[in-house]
PDB file with one MODEL, atoms N, CA, C and O in Angstrom:
MODEL        1
ATOM      1  N   MET A   1      -1.578   5.983  -5.028  1.00  0.00           N
ATOM      2  CA  MET A   1      -1.498   5.020  -5.147  1.00  0.00           C
ATOM      3  C   MET A   1      -0.994   4.634  -4.447  1.00  0.00           C
ATOM      4  O   MET A   1      -0.321   5.635  -4.204  1.00  0.00           O
ATOM      5  N   LYS A   2      -0.459   3.532  -3.390  1.00  0.00           N
ATOM      6  CA  LYS A   2       0.954   3.074  -2.126  1.00  0.00           C
ATOM      7  C   LYS A   2       1.665   2.620  -2.335  1.00  0.00           C
ATOM      8  O   LYS A   2       1.356   1.651  -1.643  1.00  0.00           O
ATOM      9  N   ILE A   3       2.940   2.223  -2.926  1.00  0.00           N
ATOM     10  CA  ILE A   3       4.107   1.976  -3.038  1.00  0.00           C
ATOM     11  C   ILE A   3       5.385   1.602  -2.236  1.00  0.00           C
ATOM     12  O   ILE A   3       6.036   2.165  -1.356  1.00  0.00           O
ATOM     13  N   LYS A   4       5.486   0.300  -2.967  1.00  0.00           N
ATOM     14  CA  LYS A   4       6.949   0.271  -2.212  1.00  0.00           C
ATOM     15  C   LYS A   4       7.950  -1.157  -2.836  1.00  0.00           C
ATOM     16  O   LYS A   4       7.771  -2.144  -3.549  1.00  0.00           O
ATOM     17  N   PRO A   5       8.674  -0.743  -2.328  1.00  0.00           N
ATOM     18  CA  PRO A   5      10.340  -1.266  -3.814  1.00  0.00           C
ATOM     19  C   PRO A   5      10.454  -2.298  -3.512  1.00  0.00           C
ATOM     20  O   PRO A   5      10.541  -2.662  -2.339  1.00  0.00           O
ATOM     21  N   ALA A   6      10.503  -3.522  -5.156  1.00  0.00           N
ATOM     22  CA  ALA A   6      10.476  -4.762  -4.642  1.00  0.00           C
ATOM     23  C   ALA A   6      11.250  -5.735  -3.612  1.00  0.00           C
ATOM     24  O   ALA A   6      12.147  -5.072  -3.090  1.00  0.00           O
ATOM     25  N   PRO A   7      11.240  -7.270  -3.046  1.00  0.00           N
ATOM     26  CA  PRO A   7      11.849  -7.161  -2.139  1.00  0.00           C
ATOM     27  C   PRO A   7      13.624  -7.923  -2.813  1.00  0.00           C
ATOM     28  O   PRO A   7      13.785  -8.800  -3.661  1.00  0.00           O
ATOM     29  N   GLY A   8      14.410  -7.340  -2.215  1.00  0.00           N
ATOM     30  CA  GLY A   8      16.061  -7.047  -2.645  1.00  0.00           C
ATOM     31  C   GLY A   8      16.132  -5.657  -3.776  1.00  0.00           C
ATOM     32  O   GLY A   8      17.022  -5.789  -4.616  1.00  0.00           O
ATOM     33  N   LEU A   9      15.396  -4.505  -3.876  1.00  0.00           N
ATOM     34  CA  LEU A   9      15.536  -3.148  -4.739  1.00  0.00           C
ATOM     35  C   LEU A   9      15.068  -2.169  -4.444  1.00  0.00           C
ATOM     36  O   LEU A   9      14.025  -1.841  -3.880  1.00  0.00           O
ATOM     37  N   LYS A  10      16.262  -1.454  -5.035  1.00  0.00           N
ATOM     38  CA  LYS A  10      15.802   0.027  -3.942  1.00  0.00           C
ATOM     39  C   LYS A  10      15.273   0.900  -6.149  1.00  0.00           C
ATOM     40  O   LYS A  10      15.409   0.708  -7.358  1.00  0.00           O
ATOM     41  N   VAL A  11      14.725   1.746  -5.168  1.00  0.00           N
ATOM     42  CA  VAL A  11      14.195   2.330  -6.470  1.00  0.00           C
ATOM     43  C   VAL A  11      13.950   3.755  -6.150  1.00  0.00           C
ATOM     44  O   VAL A  11      13.153   4.148  -5.299  1.00  0.00           O
ATOM     45  N   ARG A  12      14.966   4.761  -7.166  1.00  0.00           N
ATOM     46  CA  ARG A  12      14.814   5.696  -6.786  1.00  0.00           C
ATOM     47  C   ARG A  12      13.426   6.866  -7.275  1.00  0.00           C
ATOM     48  O   ARG A  12      13.496   7.097  -8.482  1.00  0.00           O
ATOM     49  N   ASP A  13      12.469   7.462  -6.713  1.00  0.00           N
ATOM     50  CA  ASP A  13      11.842   9.008  -6.823  1.00  0.00           C
ATOM     51  C   ASP A  13      12.921   9.260  -7.998  1.00  0.00           C
ATOM     52  O   ASP A  13      14.136   9.151  -7.839  1.00  0.00           O
ATOM     53  N   PRO A  14      12.041   9.746  -9.649  1.00  0.00           N
ATOM     54  CA  PRO A  14      12.304  10.705 -11.075  1.00  0.00           C
ATOM     55  C   PRO A  14      12.204  12.296  -9.664  1.00  0.00           C
ATOM     56  O   PRO A  14      13.197  12.712  -9.068  1.00  0.00           O
ATOM     57  N   VAL A  15      11.359  12.625  -9.556  1.00  0.00           N
ATOM     58  CA  VAL A  15      12.223  13.562  -8.912  1.00  0.00           C
ATOM     59  C   VAL A  15      13.504  14.198  -8.259  1.00  0.00           C
ATOM     60  O   VAL A  15      14.606  14.687  -8.506  1.00  0.00           O
ATOM     61  N   THR A  16      12.326  13.750  -6.922  1.00  0.00           N
ATOM     62  CA  THR A  16      13.779  14.095  -5.274  1.00  0.00           C
ATOM     63  C   THR A  16      14.917  13.301  -5.714  1.00  0.00           C
ATOM     64  O   THR A  16      16.046  13.553  -5.295  1.00  0.00           O
ATOM     65  N   LYS A  17      14.574  11.904  -6.929  1.00  0.00           N
ATOM     66  CA  LYS A  17      16.474  11.442  -6.430  1.00  0.00           C
ATOM     67  C   LYS A  17      16.631  10.559  -5.352  1.00  0.00           C
ATOM     68  O   LYS A  17      17.227   9.525  -5.656  1.00  0.00           O
ATOM     69  N   LEU A  18      16.326  10.642  -4.351  1.00  0.00           N
ATOM     70  CA  LEU A  18      16.532   9.351  -3.450  1.00  0.00           C
ATOM     71  C   LEU A  18      15.166   8.153  -3.684  1.00  0.00           C
ATOM     72  O   LEU A  18      14.151   8.130  -4.380  1.00  0.00           O
ATOM     73  N   PHE A  19      15.675   7.421  -2.889  1.00  0.00           N
ATOM     74  CA  PHE A  19      15.446   6.023  -2.236  1.00  0.00           C
ATOM     75  C   PHE A  19      13.740   6.146  -2.417  1.00  0.00           C
ATOM     76  O   PHE A  19      13.398   7.313  -2.226  1.00  0.00           O
ATOM     77  N   ILE A  20      12.790   5.405  -2.678  1.00  0.00           N
ATOM     78  CA  ILE A  20      11.476   4.829  -1.270  1.00  0.00           C
ATOM     79  C   ILE A  20      11.953   4.435  -0.224  1.00  0.00           C
ATOM     80  O   ILE A  20      13.020   3.898   0.073  1.00  0.00           O
ATOM     81  N   GLY A  21      10.652   4.891   0.586  1.00  0.00           N
ATOM     82  CA  GLY A  21      11.074   4.040   1.262  1.00  0.00           C
ATOM     83  C   GLY A  21       9.385   3.157   1.102  1.00  0.00           C
ATOM     84  O   GLY A  21       8.687   3.271   0.094  1.00  0.00           O
ATOM     85  N   ASP A  22       8.978   2.275   2.382  1.00  0.00           N
ATOM     86  CA  ASP A  22       7.664   1.092   2.588  1.00  0.00           C
ATOM     87  C   ASP A  22       6.489   1.836   2.509  1.00  0.00           C
ATOM     88  O   ASP A  22       5.398   1.344   2.800  1.00  0.00           O
ATOM     89  N   GLU A  23       6.644   3.085   2.105  1.00  0.00           N
ATOM     90  CA  GLU A  23       5.399   3.087   1.536  1.00  0.00           C
ATOM     91  C   GLU A  23       5.230   4.518   0.973  1.00  0.00           C
ATOM     92  O   GLU A  23       4.681   5.311   1.738  1.00  0.00           O
ATOM     93  N   HIS A  24       5.525   4.873   0.039  1.00  0.00           N
ATOM     94  CA  HIS A  24       5.838   5.757  -1.073  1.00  0.00           C
ATOM     95  C   HIS A  24       4.743   6.268  -1.660  1.00  0.00           C
ATOM     96  O   HIS A  24       4.171   5.483  -2.417  1.00  0.00           O
ATOM     97  N   GLU A  25       4.076   7.787  -1.502  1.00  0.00           N
ATOM     98  CA  GLU A  25       2.964   8.021  -2.309  1.00  0.00           C
ATOM     99  C   GLU A  25       2.986   8.197  -3.426  1.00  0.00           C
ATOM    100  O   GLU A  25       3.589   9.260  -3.573  1.00  0.00           O
ATOM    101  N   ALA A  26       2.547   7.616  -4.863  1.00  0.00           N
ATOM    102  CA  ALA A  26       3.255   8.063  -6.148  1.00  0.00           C
ATOM    103  C   ALA A  26       1.671   8.196  -6.460  1.00  0.00           C
ATOM    104  O   ALA A  26       0.753   7.533  -5.978  1.00  0.00           O
ATOM    105  N   ASP A  27       1.610   9.472  -7.611  1.00  0.00           N
ATOM    106  CA  ASP A  27       0.728   9.903  -8.591  1.00  0.00           C
ATOM    107  C   ASP A  27       0.559   8.294  -9.540  1.00  0.00           C
ATOM    108  O   ASP A  27       1.406   7.508  -9.964  1.00  0.00           O
ATOM    109  N   GLU A  28      -1.032   8.308  -9.600  1.00  0.00           N
ATOM    110  CA  GLU A  28      -1.443   7.475 -10.025  1.00  0.00           C
ATOM    111  C   GLU A  28      -1.176   7.367 -11.713  1.00  0.00           C
ATOM    112  O   GLU A  28      -0.661   6.335 -12.143  1.00  0.00           O
ATOM    113  N   ARG A  29      -1.552   8.490 -12.669  1.00  0.00           N
ATOM    114  CA  ARG A  29      -1.342   9.517 -12.832  1.00  0.00           C
ATOM    115  C   ARG A  29       0.074   9.144 -14.115  1.00  0.00           C
ATOM    116  O   ARG A  29       0.017   8.701 -15.261  1.00  0.00           O
ATOM    117  N   ASP A  30       1.368   9.620 -13.153  1.00  0.00           N
ATOM    118  CA  ASP A  30       2.293   8.687 -13.884  1.00  0.00           C
ATOM    119  C   ASP A  30       2.606   8.249 -14.527  1.00  0.00           C
ATOM    120  O   ASP A  30       2.410   7.098 -14.138  1.00  0.00           O
ATOM    121  N   LEU A  31       3.226   8.149 -15.791  1.00  0.00           N
ATOM    122  CA  LEU A  31       3.766   6.675 -16.445  1.00  0.00           C
ATOM    123  C   LEU A  31       4.937   6.559 -15.647  1.00  0.00           C
ATOM    124  O   LEU A  31       4.548   6.111 -14.569  1.00  0.00           O
ATOM    125  N   TYR A  32       5.530   6.641 -15.630  1.00  0.00           N
ATOM    126  CA  TYR A  32       6.721   6.667 -14.554  1.00  0.00           C
ATOM    127  C   TYR A  32       6.501   5.245 -13.942  1.00  0.00           C
ATOM    128  O   TYR A  32       7.130   4.234 -14.255  1.00  0.00           O
ATOM    129  N   TRP A  33       5.747   5.317 -13.244  1.00  0.00           N
ATOM    130  CA  TRP A  33       5.021   4.087 -11.618  1.00  0.00           C
ATOM    131  C   TRP A  33       4.734   3.340 -11.919  1.00  0.00           C
ATOM    132  O   TRP A  33       4.915   2.215 -11.453  1.00  0.00           O
ATOM    133  N   HIS A  34       3.603   3.963 -13.720  1.00  0.00           N
ATOM    134  CA  HIS A  34       2.177   2.312 -13.985  1.00  0.00           C
ATOM    135  C   HIS A  34       4.205   1.403 -14.618  1.00  0.00           C
ATOM    136  O   HIS A  34       4.278   0.225 -14.968  1.00  0.00           O
ATOM    137  N   CYS A  35       5.144   2.119 -14.586  1.00  0.00           N
ATOM    138  CA  CYS A  35       5.914   1.307 -15.793  1.00  0.00           C
ATOM    139  C   CYS A  35       6.694   0.128 -14.686  1.00  0.00           C
ATOM    140  O   CYS A  35       6.640  -1.095 -14.558  1.00  0.00           O
ATOM    141  N   ARG A  36       7.394   1.204 -14.027  1.00  0.00           N
ATOM    142  CA  ARG A  36       8.216  -0.368 -12.563  1.00  0.00           C
ATOM    143  C   ARG A  36       6.768  -0.315 -11.699  1.00  0.00           C
ATOM    144  O   ARG A  36       6.855   0.469 -10.754  1.00  0.00           O
ATOM    145  N   LEU A  37       5.614  -0.897 -11.801  1.00  0.00           N
ATOM    146  CA  LEU A  37       4.446  -1.820 -11.154  1.00  0.00           C
ATOM    147  C   LEU A  37       4.745  -2.763 -12.555  1.00  0.00           C
ATOM    148  O   LEU A  37       5.330  -3.819 -12.313  1.00  0.00           O
ATOM    149  N   ARG A  38       4.567  -2.625 -13.317  1.00  0.00           N
ATOM    150  CA  ARG A  38       4.518  -3.670 -14.717  1.00  0.00           C
ATOM    151  C   ARG A  38       6.171  -4.317 -14.794  1.00  0.00           C
ATOM    152  O   ARG A  38       6.360  -5.475 -15.166  1.00  0.00           O
ATOM    153  N   ASP A  39       7.156  -3.521 -14.443  1.00  0.00           N
ATOM    154  CA  ASP A  39       7.911  -4.019 -14.539  1.00  0.00           C
ATOM    155  C   ASP A  39       8.582  -5.443 -13.489  1.00  0.00           C
ATOM    156  O   ASP A  39       9.264  -6.456 -13.643  1.00  0.00           O
ATOM    157  N   GLY A  40       7.950  -4.795 -12.529  1.00  0.00           N
ATOM    158  CA  GLY A  40       7.723  -5.607 -11.100  1.00  0.00           C
ATOM    159  C   GLY A  40       9.329  -5.335 -10.164  1.00  0.00           C
ATOM    160  O   GLY A  40      10.016  -6.243  -9.699  1.00  0.00           O
ATOM    161  N   ASP A  41       9.645  -3.792 -10.074  1.00  0.00           N
ATOM    162  CA  ASP A  41      10.518  -3.402  -9.719  1.00  0.00           C
ATOM    163  C   ASP A  41      10.231  -2.818  -8.147  1.00  0.00           C
ATOM    164  O   ASP A  41      11.020  -2.859  -7.203  1.00  0.00           O
ATOM    165  N   VAL A  42       8.613  -2.164  -8.169  1.00  0.00           N
ATOM    166  CA  VAL A  42       7.563  -1.482  -7.155  1.00  0.00           C
ATOM    167  C   VAL A  42       6.304  -2.930  -7.350  1.00  0.00           C
ATOM    168  O   VAL A  42       5.949  -3.597  -8.323  1.00  0.00           O
ATOM    169  N   VAL A  43       5.916  -2.932  -5.827  1.00  0.00           N
ATOM    170  CA  VAL A  43       5.111  -2.974  -5.531  1.00  0.00           C
ATOM    171  C   VAL A  43       3.626  -2.743  -4.809  1.00  0.00           C
ATOM    172  O   VAL A  43       3.855  -2.224  -3.717  1.00  0.00           O
ATOM    173  N   PRO A  44       2.417  -2.898  -4.966  1.00  0.00           N
ATOM    174  CA  PRO A  44       1.288  -2.208  -4.055  1.00  0.00           C
ATOM    175  C   PRO A  44       1.559  -1.749  -2.855  1.00  0.00           C
ATOM    176  O   PRO A  44       2.764  -1.609  -3.064  1.00  0.00           O
ATOM    177  N   VAL A  45       1.465  -1.497  -2.074  1.00  0.00           N
ATOM    178  CA  VAL A  45       1.450  -1.298  -0.710  1.00  0.00           C
ATOM    179  C   VAL A  45      -0.281  -1.346   0.285  1.00  0.00           C
ATOM    180  O   VAL A  45      -0.856  -0.360   0.745  1.00  0.00           O
ATOM    181  N   VAL A  46      -0.787  -2.928   0.373  1.00  0.00           N
ATOM    182  CA  VAL A  46      -2.351  -2.992   0.019  1.00  0.00           C
ATOM    183  C   VAL A  46      -2.302  -3.008   1.937  1.00  0.00           C
ATOM    184  O   VAL A  46      -1.496  -3.484   2.736  1.00  0.00           O
ATOM    185  N   ALA A  47      -3.295  -2.413   2.060  1.00  0.00           N
ATOM    186  CA  ALA A  47      -4.241  -1.874   3.623  1.00  0.00           C
ATOM    187  C   ALA A  47      -4.555  -2.809   4.313  1.00  0.00           C
ATOM    188  O   ALA A  47      -5.084  -3.842   3.905  1.00  0.00           O
ATOM    189  N   ASP A  48      -4.208  -2.499   5.647  1.00  0.00           N
ATOM    190  CA  ASP A  48      -4.481  -3.843   6.262  1.00  0.00           C
ATOM    191  C   ASP A  48      -6.528  -3.682   6.357  1.00  0.00           C
ATOM    192  O   ASP A  48      -7.114  -2.609   6.211  1.00  0.00           O
ATOM    193  N   ALA A  49      -6.998  -4.594   6.539  1.00  0.00           N
ATOM    194  CA  ALA A  49      -8.837  -4.166   6.992  1.00  0.00           C
ATOM    195  C   ALA A  49      -8.334  -3.376   8.216  1.00  0.00           C
ATOM    196  O   ALA A  49      -7.252  -3.061   8.711  1.00  0.00           O
ATOM    197  N   GLU A  50      -9.725  -3.199   8.477  1.00  0.00           N
ATOM    198  CA  GLU A  50     -10.220  -2.386   9.742  1.00  0.00           C
ATOM    199  C   GLU A  50     -10.937  -3.674  10.619  1.00  0.00           C
ATOM    200  O   GLU A  50     -11.834  -4.450  10.291  1.00  0.00           O
ATOM    201  N   PRO A  51     -10.166  -3.558  11.838  1.00  0.00           N
ATOM    202  CA  PRO A  51     -10.698  -4.629  12.604  1.00  0.00           C
ATOM    203  C   PRO A  51     -12.634  -5.274  12.819  1.00  0.00           C
ATOM    204  O   PRO A  51     -13.427  -4.337  12.726  1.00  0.00           O
ATOM    205  N   VAL A  52     -12.961  -5.959  12.941  1.00  0.00           N
ATOM    206  CA  VAL A  52     -14.032  -5.690  12.694  1.00  0.00           C
ATOM    207  C   VAL A  52     -14.236  -6.523  14.877  1.00  0.00           C
ATOM    208  O   VAL A  52     -13.828  -7.320  15.722  1.00  0.00           O
ATOM    209  N   GLU A  53     -15.543  -5.023  14.392  1.00  0.00           N
ATOM    210  CA  GLU A  53     -16.325  -5.041  16.567  1.00  0.00           C
ATOM    211  C   GLU A  53     -16.934  -6.477  16.559  1.00  0.00           C
ATOM    212  O   GLU A  53     -17.736  -6.618  15.637  1.00  0.00           O
ATOM    213  N   PRO A  54     -16.741  -7.739  17.456  1.00  0.00           N
ATOM    214  CA  PRO A  54     -17.918  -8.764  17.702  1.00  0.00           C
ATOM    215  C   PRO A  54     -19.675  -8.194  17.587  1.00  0.00           C
ATOM    216  O   PRO A  54     -19.994  -7.228  18.280  1.00  0.00           O
ATOM    217  N   GLU A  55     -20.716  -8.855  16.692  1.00  0.00           N
ATOM    218  CA  GLU A  55     -21.822  -8.454  17.293  1.00  0.00           C
ATOM    219  C   GLU A  55     -22.442  -9.253  17.595  1.00  0.00           C
ATOM    220  O   GLU A  55     -22.351 -10.480  17.582  1.00  0.00           O
ATOM    221  N   THR A  56     -24.088  -7.617  18.311  1.00  0.00           N
ATOM    222  CA  THR A  56     -24.059  -8.160  20.209  1.00  0.00           C
ATOM    223  C   THR A  56     -25.178  -9.113  18.904  1.00  0.00           C
ATOM    224  O   THR A  56     -25.217  -9.436  17.717  1.00  0.00           O
ATOM    225  N   SER A  57     -26.077  -9.222  20.435  1.00  0.00           N
ATOM    226  CA  SER A  57     -27.407 -10.492  20.710  1.00  0.00           C
ATOM    227  C   SER A  57     -27.938  -8.842  20.694  1.00  0.00           C
ATOM    228  O   SER A  57     -27.541  -7.809  21.232  1.00  0.00           O
ATOM    229  N   TRP A  58     -28.817  -9.125  19.969  1.00  0.00           N
ATOM    230  CA  TRP A  58     -30.164  -8.513  20.659  1.00  0.00           C
ATOM    231  C   TRP A  58     -31.165  -8.245  21.007  1.00  0.00           C
ATOM    232  O   TRP A  58     -32.039  -7.378  21.015  1.00  0.00           O
ATOM    233  N   THR A  59     -30.738  -9.699  21.484  1.00  0.00           N
ATOM    234  CA  THR A  59     -31.793 -10.028  22.738  1.00  0.00           C
ATOM    235  C   THR A  59     -31.242 -10.065  24.090  1.00  0.00           C
ATOM    236  O   THR A  59     -31.908 -10.268  25.105  1.00  0.00           O
ATOM    237  N   SER A  60     -29.955  -9.852  24.039  1.00  0.00           N
ATOM    238  CA  SER A  60     -29.714 -10.054  25.579  1.00  0.00           C
ATOM    239  C   SER A  60     -28.645  -8.503  25.982  1.00  0.00           C
ATOM    240  O   SER A  60     -28.402  -7.837  26.988  1.00  0.00           O
ATOM    241  N   GLY A  61     -28.321  -8.491  24.766  1.00  0.00           N
ATOM    242  CA  GLY A  61     -27.433  -6.898  24.534  1.00  0.00           C
ATOM    243  C   GLY A  61     -25.723  -7.549  24.271  1.00  0.00           C
ATOM    244  O   GLY A  61     -24.800  -6.999  23.671  1.00  0.00           O
ATOM    245  N   GLU A  62     -25.746  -8.874  24.949  1.00  0.00           N
ATOM    246  CA  GLU A  62     -23.927  -8.825  25.018  1.00  0.00           C
ATOM    247  C   GLU A  62     -23.293  -9.983  24.135  1.00  0.00           C
ATOM    248  O   GLU A  62     -23.790 -11.045  23.761  1.00  0.00           O
ATOM    249  N   LYS A  63     -22.382  -9.588  23.981  1.00  0.00           N
ATOM    250  CA  LYS A  63     -21.317  -9.951  22.454  1.00  0.00           C
ATOM    251  C   LYS A  63     -21.317 -11.564  22.658  1.00  0.00           C
ATOM    252  O   LYS A  63     -21.074 -12.381  23.546  1.00  0.00           O
ATOM    253  N   VAL A  64     -21.896 -11.518  20.787  1.00  0.00           N
ATOM    254  CA  VAL A  64     -21.692 -13.106  20.884  1.00  0.00           C
ATOM    255  C   VAL A  64     -20.144 -13.842  20.487  1.00  0.00           C
ATOM    256  O   VAL A  64     -20.003 -15.062  20.565  1.00  0.00           O
TER     257      VAL A  64
ENDMDL
END
């Protein structure tokens, strides 16, 4: 799961002791990160949806 610090906070990785960035890959099985999520210290990073191509008309082949 990807997480980032909540606005206005700095959060350290418990293994590296470095501050995490805007997209930190956290182990979903690690209780430490679940506790940080519960406490509001970090928030999940939501991936942007893929852009959708416009459909083409099956009769003319032109984009609708």
